C-alpha positions as CSV (number, residue, x, y, z in Angstrom):
1,M,-8.3,13.8,1.3
2,L,-5.4,11.6,2.5
3,E,-2.9,13.5,4.5
4,K,-0.6,10.8,5.8
5,L,0.1,7.2,4.7
6,H,2.1,4.4,6.5
7,I,2.4,1.0,5.0
8,R,4.5,-1.7,6.7
9,N,5.3,-5.1,5.0
10,Y,2.9,-5.1,2.1
11,R,4.3,-6.8,-0.9
12,I,7.6,-5.0,-1.8
13,L,6.9,-2.1,0.7
14,R,8.6,-3.0,3.9
15,E,8.2,0.4,5.4
16,L,6.7,3.4,3.7
17,K,5.7,6.6,5.4
18,I,4.4,9.6,3.6
19,D,3.6,12.5,5.9
20,Q,2.7,15.3,3.6
21,L,0.3,14.1,0.9
22,R,-1.2,16.8,-1.3
23,R,-4.3,17.0,-3.6
24,I,-2.1,15.8,-6.5
25,N,0.9,13.5,-5.9
26,L,3.3,12.2,-8.4
27,I,4.4,8.6,-8.1
28,A,7.5,7.7,-10.1
29,G,10.1,5.0,-9.9
30,G,11.8,2.2,-11.8
31,N,10.5,-1.3,-12.5
32,N,9.7,-3.3,-9.2
33,S,10.1,-0.2,-7.0
34,G,6.5,-0.5,-5.4
35,K,4.4,2.0,-7.4
36,T,1.7,-0.6,-8.0
37,S,1.9,-1.8,-4.4
38,L,1.4,1.7,-3.1
39,L,-1.7,2.3,-5.4
40,E,-3.2,-1.1,-4.4
41,A,-2.9,-0.4,-0.8
42,I,-4.5,3.0,-1.1
43,F,-7.3,1.4,-3.2
44,L,-7.9,-1.4,-0.7
45,L,-7.8,0.9,2.3
46,G,-10.2,3.3,0.6
47,G,-13.0,0.9,1.1
48,A,-13.0,-0.4,-2.5
49,G,-11.6,-3.7,-1.1
50,S,-11.6,-5.9,2.0
51,A,-9.0,-7.6,4.2
52,H,-9.7,-10.7,2.2
53,L,-8.7,-9.0,-1.0
54,L,-5.6,-7.6,0.6
55,M,-4.5,-11.1,1.7
56,N,-5.3,-12.5,-1.7
57,A,-3.2,-9.9,-3.4
58,N,-0.2,-11.1,-1.3
59,V,-0.9,-14.7,-2.3
60,T,-1.4,-13.9,-5.9
61,R,1.9,-12.1,-6.0
62,G,3.7,-15.1,-4.4
63,D,4.3,-13.4,-1.0
64,L,2.8,-16.4,1.1
65,G,5.3,-15.8,3.9
66,A,4.8,-12.1,4.2
67,A,2.4,-11.1,6.9
68,I,0.9,-7.6,6.8
69,Q,2.2,-5.9,9.9
70,G,0.3,-2.7,9.7
71,V,-1.3,-0.1,7.4
72,S,-2.6,3.2,8.5
73,I,-4.0,6.3,6.9
74,Q,-5.0,9.7,8.1
75,I,-7.8,11.6,6.4
């Protein structure tokens, strides 16, 4: 189970730290607030994707200039 999540400079998420994840977490927000970006990052980091897929996600979304500076999870 994920306990902590830290995402830096991935798509719209410039700095996101979540320190107390639970078994069930509610993700809510308005349009273009980063909900899908958060779920994609978790999906890719969970082993379902690769670094190549992560970079392609940025290119597909038009974020060519955005370099991923760091992503970390604690299980």
